[in-house]
GULUMLO-808137 format. One line per 10 residues: number of its first residue (from 1); for each residue z, y, x of C-alpha. Coordinates in steps of 0.1 Angstrom, whole numbers, padded with zeros to 4 digits. Layout:
residues N
NUM) Z Y X  ...
end
This chain:
residues 274
1) 0229 -0057 0269  0252 -0079 0278  0243 -0115 0283  0263 -0128 0254  0244 -0102 0231  0208 -0113 0243  0210 -0144 0217  0205 -0113 0190  0170 -0106 0203  0139 -0119 0188
11) 0103 -0119 0195  0077 -0099 0173  0064 -0115 0141  0040 -0102 0117  0048 -0125 0092  0086 -0115 0096  0086 -0078 0091  0092 -0083 0053  0120 -0107 0055  0153 -0094 0042
21) 0182 -0087 0069  0221 -0080 0061  0221 -0062 0096  0261 -0051 0084  0269 -0085 0093  0245 -0103 0117  0223 -0079 0136  0188 -0086 0138  0170 -0069 0166  0133 -0073 0173
31) 0117 -0068 0208  0086 -0047 0198  0052 -0033 0214  0026 -0008 0208  0006 -0034 0200  0028 -0050 0178  0034 -0017 0162  -0007 -0017 0156  -0006 -0048 0138  0018 -0033 0111
41) -0004 -0006 0104  -0031 -0026 0094  -0005 -0044 0071  0009 -0015 0051  -0008 0012 0034  0016 0036 0051  0038 0030 0079  0066 0053 0096  0074 0047 0130  0107 0066 0141
51) 0112 0061 0179  0151 0060 0175  0177 0074 0203  0208 0051 0189  0230 0076 0213  0216 0105 0199  0241 0133 0182  0219 0159 0175  0216 0173 0138  0178 0156 0138
61) 0192 0121 0146  0207 0112 0112  0228 0079 0103  0207 0044 0097  0214 0049 0059  0195 0082 0059  0165 0066 0067  0171 0033 0046  0171 0055 0015  0141 0075 0023
71) 0118 0041 0026  0133 0026 -0005  0125 0058 -0025  0088 0056 -0013  0086 0018 -0010  0072 0013 -0040  0042 0034 -0029  0034 0011 0003  0058 0030 0028  0071 0009 0052
81) 0096 0022 0080  0099 0005 0114  0130 0016 0133  0121 0011 0168  0154 0022 0192  0140 0036 0227  0169 0018 0243  0189 -0015 0245  0219 0002 0235  0234 -0029 0217
91) 0270 -0013 0204  0253 0018 0191  0229 0001 0175  0250 -0026 0157  0276 0002 0149  0247 0021 0133  0237 -0012 0113  0272 -0017 0099  0276 0017 0081  0244 0009 0065
101) 0229 -0017 0039  0194 -0016 0056  0176 -0046 0047  0148 -0052 0071  0143 -0058 0109  0156 -0037 0138  0136 -0029 0165  0138 -0021 0202  0111 -0012 0229  0102 -0040 0246
111) 0118 -0038 0283  0089 -0060 0297  0063 -0036 0282  0081 -0004 0288  0104 -0007 0319  0139 0006 0322  0131 0043 0328  0137 0060 0295  0110 0093 0296  0083 0069 0313
121) 0087 0040 0288  0091 0067 0255  0058 0083 0269  0040 0049 0268  0045 0040 0236  0037 0068 0221  0005 0067 0242  0000 0032 0230  0007 0042 0191  -0011 0072 0191
131) -0041 0071 0217  -0065 0097 0199  -0035 0124 0199  -0019 0117 0231  -0052 0105 0254  -0054 0143 0265  -0025 0162 0284  0015 0160 0284  0032 0137 0253  0062 0156 0237
141) 0087 0130 0236  0107 0151 0212  0084 0144 0185  0100 0109 0173  0083 0104 0137  0050 0093 0132  0030 0088 0098  0004 0065 0100  -0021 0057 0071  -0033 0021 0083
151) -0047 0034 0116  -0049 0069 0113  -0020 0094 0121  -0013 0120 0094  0017 0132 0108  0040 0138 0138  0068 0156 0146  0107 0157 0155  0118 0159 0116  0117 0139 0087
161) 0129 0143 0049  0119 0134 0015  0101 0167 0010  0082 0157 0040  0068 0126 0031  0065 0133 -0004  0041 0162 0006  0022 0141 0029  0014 0114 0002  0001 0141 -0022
171) -0022 0154 0002  -0037 0121 0010  -0036 0116 -0028  -0054 0148 -0033  -0079 0142 -0004  -0085 0109 -0019  -0094 0125 -0055  -0115 0149 -0041  -0135 0123 -0021  -0138 0103 -0050
181) -0148 0136 -0073  -0174 0146 -0050  -0191 0114 -0050  -0194 0118 -0089  -0205 0156 -0091  -0245 0161 -0097  -0270 0165 -0073  -0287 0201 -0073  -0317 0216 -0057  -0314 0246 -0038
191) -0343 0279 -0037  -0337 0304 -0014  -0358 0337 -0014  -0357 0353 0020  -0354 0390 0025  -0394 0396 0037  -0406 0371 0007  -0412 0372 -0032  -0408 0338 -0038  -0378 0315 -0038
201) -0386 0283 -0017  -0368 0250 -0014  -0339 0247 0011  -0321 0216 0005  -0297 0196 -0019  -0259 0197 -0027  -0235 0180 -0047  -0213 0206 -0069  -0194 0201 -0100  -0210 0233 -0115
211) -0237 0258 -0113  -0212 0283 -0098  -0200 0261 -0073  -0236 0251 -0063  -0246 0287 -0059  -0214 0292 -0038  -0219 0262 -0018  -0253 0271 -0012  -0246 0302 0004  -0223 0289 0028
221) -0249 0262 0040  -0282 0279 0037  -0274 0316 0043  -0247 0316 0066  -0270 0344 0086  -0275 0362 0057  -0313 0350 0055  -0315 0351 0019  -0312 0380 -0008  -0315 0354 -0037
231) -0303 0317 -0044  -0315 0296 -0073  -0299 0261 -0082  -0310 0237 -0105  -0297 0202 -0117  -0319 0177 -0100  -0321 0160 -0132  -0339 0189 -0151  -0367 0191 -0124  -0398 0172 -0136
241) -0422 0164 -0106  -0457 0151 -0104  -0461 0119 -0085  -0476 0126 -0050  -0496 0091 -0051  -0514 0107 -0082  -0522 0136 -0065  -0561 0130 -0065  -0563 0122 -0104  -0542 0153 -0114
251) -0563 0180 -0094  -0594 0166 -0100  -0605 0186 -0128  -0601 0218 -0105  -0623 0207 -0076  -0655 0219 -0097  -0644 0251 -0107  -0646 0264 -0069  -0648 0304 -0083  -0611 0299 -0088
261) -0605 0299 -0053  -0602 0333 -0034  -0622 0322 -0008  -0654 0345 -0017  -0634 0378 -0019  -0625 0400 0011  -0586 0415 0003  -0577 0452 0015  -0548 0452 0039  -0532 0473 0011
271) -0526 0442 -0010  -0496 0423 0001  -0480 0389 -0006  -0512 0368 -0017
end
């Protein structure tokens, strides 16, 4: 970047990320770091980070208006695109901007934070924005698209399209609905009969939409090692229970009927399960 082009560089400001620009006439280029991107992740429901190489001639590197169209299509769903150039290639960035009607800031990896070495700088940026994903092992700098839901990385790859973004958003919506529905499902009590017994014993509780789902979930949770031969499920609201605090008064009538207790009898060995 020449000295006469430096005037187009601006420092990052979170308050300015929604400002409208006319990139075709006046290039607005903002220096950005991974820490700055993380601030944006908190501001928008979904953030698409594109680590852009302005000189790229590959078919996976589309012109700027391609990404402009995608962001505008999904903007009402809370999607914000951050176009982050990996180099200070002013002329190529400017030519891309002039061919589009992109109306937000364009970003460039801040040289003071990422240095002049392209590969090392790109690796550091990816590690900065995806610490949990990239903390172990090498970083694939071929992956240039990262989709976040707030702080959570929900997609990364070397391709982005309407179809991919639509699929990711639908999966997130489906997961939200399932989580919400699960909290609204009724509670079921589970009773398991073991292979060596005749009675069903209480094993635990779980949420399920209906009795069949409760049985299947109980099978997966409580009989993973084939411990049981029969499963009972009862919706918790249908169980009427005594109060343990009133046990003395509840069982008092039986205390003077000791003949009901089999303590005076000797059971033969042939009698089982008593």
